[in-house]
matplotlib code that plots the C-alpha trace (Angstrom):
import matplotlib.pyplot as plt

x = [210.6, 211.8, 213.0, 209.5, 207.8, 210.2, 209.6, 205.8, 206.0, 208.2, 205.8, 202.9, 204.8, 205.7, 202.2, 200.9, 203.5, 202.6, 198.9, 199.5, 201.6, 198.9, 196.3, 198.4, 199.4, 195.7, 195.3, 198.7, 198.7, 202.4, 201.8, 198.4, 198.3, 194.5, 194.4, 196.7, 195.1, 198.4, 198.0, 194.2, 192.3, 189.0, 189.8, 191.8, 189.6, 191.9, 191.1, 187.5, 185.3, 182.4, 184.3, 185.7, 183.9, 185.6, 183.5, 180.6, 179.2, 176.8, 179.9, 181.0, 179.8, 180.4, 177.9, 175.5, 173.9, 172.9, 176.6, 177.6, 177.9, 177.4, 173.9, 172.9, 172.9, 172.8, 176.4, 177.8, 179.4, 179.1, 175.4, 174.9, 176.6, 175.9, 178.6, 181.0, 183.7, 184.4, 180.8, 180.1, 182.5, 181.6, 183.2, 186.2, 189.4, 190.6, 187.6, 186.9, 190.5, 189.6, 189.3, 192.9, 195.5, 198.0, 195.6, 196.8, 193.3, 192.7, 191.3, 190.7, 191.8, 195.1, 195.7, 198.2, 199.8, 199.9, 203.0, 201.2, 203.2, 201.5, 200.7, 198.0, 195.2, 191.5, 189.1, 185.4, 183.8, 180.3, 178.4, 178.5, 182.0, 185.5, 188.5, 191.8, 195.2, 198.7, 201.3, 202.6, 199.1, 198.2, 194.5, 194.2, 190.6, 187.5, 185.1, 181.3, 179.2, 176.9, 173.6, 175.2, 178.2, 180.8, 182.5, 183.5, 186.7, 186.7, 189.5, 189.5, 187.6, 184.7, 185.5, 185.0, 188.4, 186.6, 188.2, 186.1, 186.3, 184.5, 184.1, 186.6, 184.2, 185.9, 186.2, 188.2, 188.0, 189.9, 190.5, 189.7, 190.6, 187.7, 187.8, 187.4, 191.1, 192.3, 195.0, 196.4, 195.6, 193.5, 192.1, 192.2]
y = [1.7, 4.9, 6.3, 5.6, 7.4, 10.3, 10.5, 10.5, 13.2, 15.3, 14.9, 16.0, 19.0, 20.0, 19.6, 21.9, 24.5, 24.4, 24.6, 27.7, 29.3, 28.6, 30.3, 33.4, 33.4, 33.7, 36.7, 38.3, 41.9, 41.7, 39.0, 40.2, 44.0, 43.8, 43.1, 46.1, 49.5, 51.0, 49.7, 49.5, 52.8, 50.9, 49.5, 52.5, 54.8, 57.8, 57.4, 56.1, 58.3, 55.8, 53.5, 56.2, 57.2, 60.5, 61.3, 58.8, 59.3, 56.4, 54.2, 56.0, 55.0, 58.5, 59.9, 57.0, 55.8, 52.4, 51.5, 52.8, 50.1, 52.7, 53.3, 49.9, 47.1, 44.3, 45.2, 45.8, 42.7, 44.0, 44.1, 41.2, 37.9, 36.2, 38.4, 38.2, 35.5, 35.6, 34.5, 32.3, 29.4, 28.8, 32.2, 31.8, 30.4, 29.0, 26.6, 26.4, 25.6, 25.6, 29.4, 29.8, 30.5, 28.1, 25.2, 23.4, 23.3, 27.0, 29.1, 32.8, 36.2, 38.0, 41.5, 43.7, 47.1, 50.0, 48.5, 45.2, 43.4, 40.6, 41.9, 39.5, 37.0, 37.3, 34.3, 34.4, 33.0, 33.5, 36.0, 38.5, 38.1, 38.1, 37.3, 39.2, 37.8, 39.2, 37.9, 35.7, 34.1, 35.8, 36.6, 40.3, 41.3, 40.9, 42.7, 42.8, 43.3, 46.3, 46.7, 47.6, 45.2, 47.4, 45.8, 47.6, 46.5, 45.5, 44.6, 41.2, 42.6, 43.8, 47.5, 49.3, 50.6, 53.2, 51.6, 49.9, 48.0, 49.0, 46.8, 47.8, 47.4, 44.1, 41.1, 42.7, 45.4, 48.6, 49.5, 53.0, 55.0, 56.4, 59.7, 58.1, 58.2, 55.1, 53.3, 51.8, 48.4, 46.1, 42.6, 40.2]
z = [72.9, 74.6, 71.2, 69.7, 72.6, 72.3, 68.6, 69.0, 71.7, 69.4, 66.5, 68.7, 70.0, 66.4, 65.2, 68.1, 67.2, 63.5, 64.3, 66.5, 63.8, 61.1, 63.3, 63.7, 60.0, 59.0, 61.2, 60.9, 59.6, 58.9, 56.4, 55.0, 54.6, 54.2, 58.0, 58.8, 59.7, 58.7, 55.1, 54.7, 55.1, 55.3, 58.7, 60.0, 62.2, 61.6, 57.8, 58.0, 60.1, 60.0, 62.3, 64.6, 67.8, 67.6, 64.5, 64.9, 68.4, 67.9, 68.7, 71.9, 75.3, 76.5, 74.0, 73.5, 76.8, 75.4, 75.1, 78.6, 81.3, 84.0, 82.6, 81.3, 83.9, 81.2, 80.1, 83.6, 85.0, 88.5, 88.1, 85.7, 86.7, 83.4, 81.7, 84.6, 84.2, 87.9, 88.6, 85.6, 85.3, 81.6, 80.8, 83.1, 81.4, 84.7, 84.7, 81.0, 79.8, 76.1, 76.4, 77.5, 74.7, 76.3, 75.5, 72.4, 71.0, 71.5, 68.7, 68.9, 67.9, 68.2, 69.6, 67.8, 68.5, 66.1, 64.5, 63.9, 66.5, 68.5, 72.1, 73.2, 72.6, 72.7, 73.3, 72.3, 75.5, 74.1, 72.0, 74.8, 76.3, 75.0, 77.2, 76.9, 77.5, 77.4, 74.9, 77.7, 78.0, 81.3, 81.6, 82.1, 81.5, 79.3, 77.0, 77.2, 74.1, 73.9, 72.1, 68.8, 68.7, 70.4, 73.4, 76.7, 78.4, 82.1, 84.5, 86.1, 89.1, 86.9, 86.8, 83.5, 82.2, 80.0, 76.9, 74.2, 71.0, 67.8, 64.7, 62.0, 59.1, 58.2, 60.5, 63.4, 66.0, 66.9, 70.6, 71.7, 74.8, 76.9, 75.1, 71.7, 70.7, 68.8, 70.9, 67.7, 69.0, 66.9, 67.0, 64.1]

ax = plt.figure().add_subplot(projection="3d")
ax.plot(x, y, z, "-o")
ax.set_aspect("equal")
plt.show()
């Protein structure tokens, strides 16, 4: 009986590992060069000016007030509790465990560095908020959607970091520093 229980637990564990690897494989720019900004100019903001806030100020919160959380209360979690995971339990991965990447049933996005190495996880909490986690699964911040589909990054205490995500013209995002320089980080 103990051997059967051990076998069943082992199979469940292996199925969870395989499921996680399958999720990453679909989003892995090291396996699919179409997902890699280093290999696909269409999603690389240094090659495609339409997706770069350096050249397209419509995408920059420093140049476009409707994207700036210091000017628009709706996208500022310190002034709008409905986009603040610390005030809204449905957005908080410590209360809504399905949002946490350590949950076996988790599905979400993956954060990669400029060399396409996995550096974190991103959970879609709702249409307005995405949660950010380190590669170790530690919750380290969140993103709030602006009027045109960019996302501003906030620390856990709700302060704007100045960084922001812009769509990459495909199905992912590129992460930019406050001055509009691409960090090399991207979400798939």
